[in-house]
C-alpha positions in Angstrom: 8.2 -14.6 23.4 7.4 -12.5 20.9 4.8 -13.9 18.4 5.3 -11.1 15.9 7.2 -11.4 12.4 10.7 -11.7 13.0 11.4 -8.8 10.5 9.6 -6.4 12.8 12.1 -6.5 15.8 14.6 -4.5 13.0 11.8 -1.8 12.5 11.2 -1.5 16.5 13.5 1.4 16.6 12.7 3.1 13.8 9.2 3.3 14.4 9.7 4.2 18.2 10.9 7.3 16.6 7.7 7.8 14.9 5.8 7.2 18.0 3.5 4.7 16.1 2.8 1.0 15.9 3.7 -1.2 13.1 0.9 -2.4 10.8 1.5 -6.1 9.9 0.5 -6.6 6.1 2.1 -10.0 5.7 5.0 -8.7 3.8 8.3 -10.9 4.6 11.4 -8.2 3.9 14.5 -10.4 2.9 18.1 -9.5 3.6 19.8 -8.6 7.4 22.5 -6.5 8.9 24.9 -9.0 10.1 26.8 -7.3 12.2 24.2 -4.6 12.6 23.5 -0.9 11.3 23.4 2.2 12.7 21.7 5.4 11.0 21.9 9.0 10.9 19.5 11.7 9.6 16.0 11.3 9.1 13.6 8.6 10.0 12.3 8.7 6.5 15.8 7.9 5.4 16.4 5.0 7.7 13.2 3.8 6.2 14.0 4.0 2.9 17.6 2.2 3.7 16.3 -0.7 5.5 12.8 -1.4 3.3 14.9 -0.9 0.2 17.5 -3.8 1.2 14.4 -5.9 2.6 12.7 -5.7 -0.7 9.6 -3.7 0.6 8.3 -0.2 1.1 6.8 2.2 3.8 4.3 4.2 4.5 2.2 5.7 7.4 -1.5 4.8 7.1 -4.2 5.2 9.6 -1.7 6.3 12.4 0.3 3.2 11.8 4.0 2.6 10.0 2.8 0.1 7.1 5.6 -2.3 5.7 4.3 -3.7 2.2 5.2 -5.9 -0.5 6.2 -3.5 -3.8 4.0 -5.5 -6.0 1.3 -7.7 -3.6 -1.7 -6.8 -1.7 -1.5 -7.1 1.9 -3.4 -9.7 3.8 -5.8 -7.5 4.8 -9.7 -9.1 3.6 -10.1 -6.7 0.5 -13.2 -4.9 -0.8 -15.7 -6.2 -3.8 -16.2 -3.0 -6.1 -19.0 -3.5 -8.3 -21.6 -1.0 -9.4 -23.9 -2.9 -7.0 -21.6 -1.9 -4.1 -20.6 1.8 -5.4 -18.2 1.7 -8.5 -19.2 4.8 -10.1 -18.7 5.1 -13.7 -16.1 3.2 -15.7 -12.6 2.3 -14.6 -10.1 4.4 -16.7 -6.8 2.6 -18.1 -3.2 4.0 -17.0 0.1 2.8 -17.3 2.8 3.4 -14.9 6.9 3.1 -15.3 8.4 1.2 -12.5 12.1 1.4 -12.0 13.5 -1.8 -11.3 17.4 -3.0 -10.5 17.0 -4.8 -14.2 15.5 -1.6 -15.9 12.3 0.1 -16.2 9.2 -2.4 -16.5 5.7 -1.1 -17.2 2.8 -1.5 -15.2 -0.8 -1.6 -16.5 -3.6 -0.5 -13.9 -6.9 1.2 -13.7 -8.1 4.7 -12.1 -11.2 3.5 -10.2 -13.9 5.7 -8.5 -16.4 4.7 -5.9 -18.6 6.1 -3.3 -16.8 7.0 -0.2 -15.2 3.6 1.3 -12.8 4.5 3.9 -11.9 0.4 3.7 -10.1 1.3 0.5 -6.8 1.7 1.6 -3.5 2.0 -0.1 -1.4 -1.5 -0.3 -4.9 -3.6 0.0 -6.5 -5.8 -2.0 -9.2 -4.5 -4.2 -11.4 -7.2 -6.8 -13.0 -4.9 -9.5 -16.2 -6.3 -11.3 -17.5 -4.0 -14.2 -18.3 -4.4 -17.9 -14.4 -3.4 -18.7 -12.7 -5.0 -16.0 -12.8 -8.3 -13.7 -9.8 -9.2 -11.5 -8.2 -8.5 -8.3 -5.7 -5.5 -8.0 -3.4 -3.8 -5.6 -4.6 -0.4 -4.5 -1.3 1.9 -4.8 -3.0 5.7 -4.6 -6.1 6.3 -2.7 -8.0 9.8 -2.5 -10.9 10.2 -0.3 -12.8 13.0 -0.9 -15.9 14.5 1.2 -16.7 17.7 3.2 -19.2 18.5 6.0 -20.7 21.7 3.9 -21.8 19.4 1.2 -20.8 18.4 -2.1 -19.2 14.8 -3.8 -18.3 12.0 -0.9 -16.0 9.6 -2.9 -12.6 7.3 -3.1 -10.6 7.5 -6.1 -7.9 4.9 -6.3 -5.0 3.6 -8.6 -4.9 -0.2 -8.5 -2.5 -2.6 -10.4 -2.7 -6.5 -11.1 -0.3 -8.2 -8.1 
């Protein structure tokens, strides 16, 4: 018996084209194709179509196909970020406009910088405690910077409330 969440069966054929495993994040897509479905075109187009119908998003993280909820963090453990655990400077307020079926909606978030931390990944939970911010967020855009020749080693992330 297959112990994986039921939606993964629908993604297997697409993931097989990428030769990547699927990372389980706790996202539960909705909808189904009652009479099946076929795709023509790129794997990215097929993923876009299936994920749009299911109300989720996809990305490739750490060599795996990650299916995530659009606004909620994954079921991963998460990272606590404070000045004592690597937060550099003050979080910077950012605004983002999200397009929804019922129109656009403004989301407020933060751009944070920390010492290099590979545990901060897109879709994961990030708890921030600083003089300006105290809350739990979903990391969306994450960039890690470092160079074996020297220089800065840090992580930058854009985070939004769940």
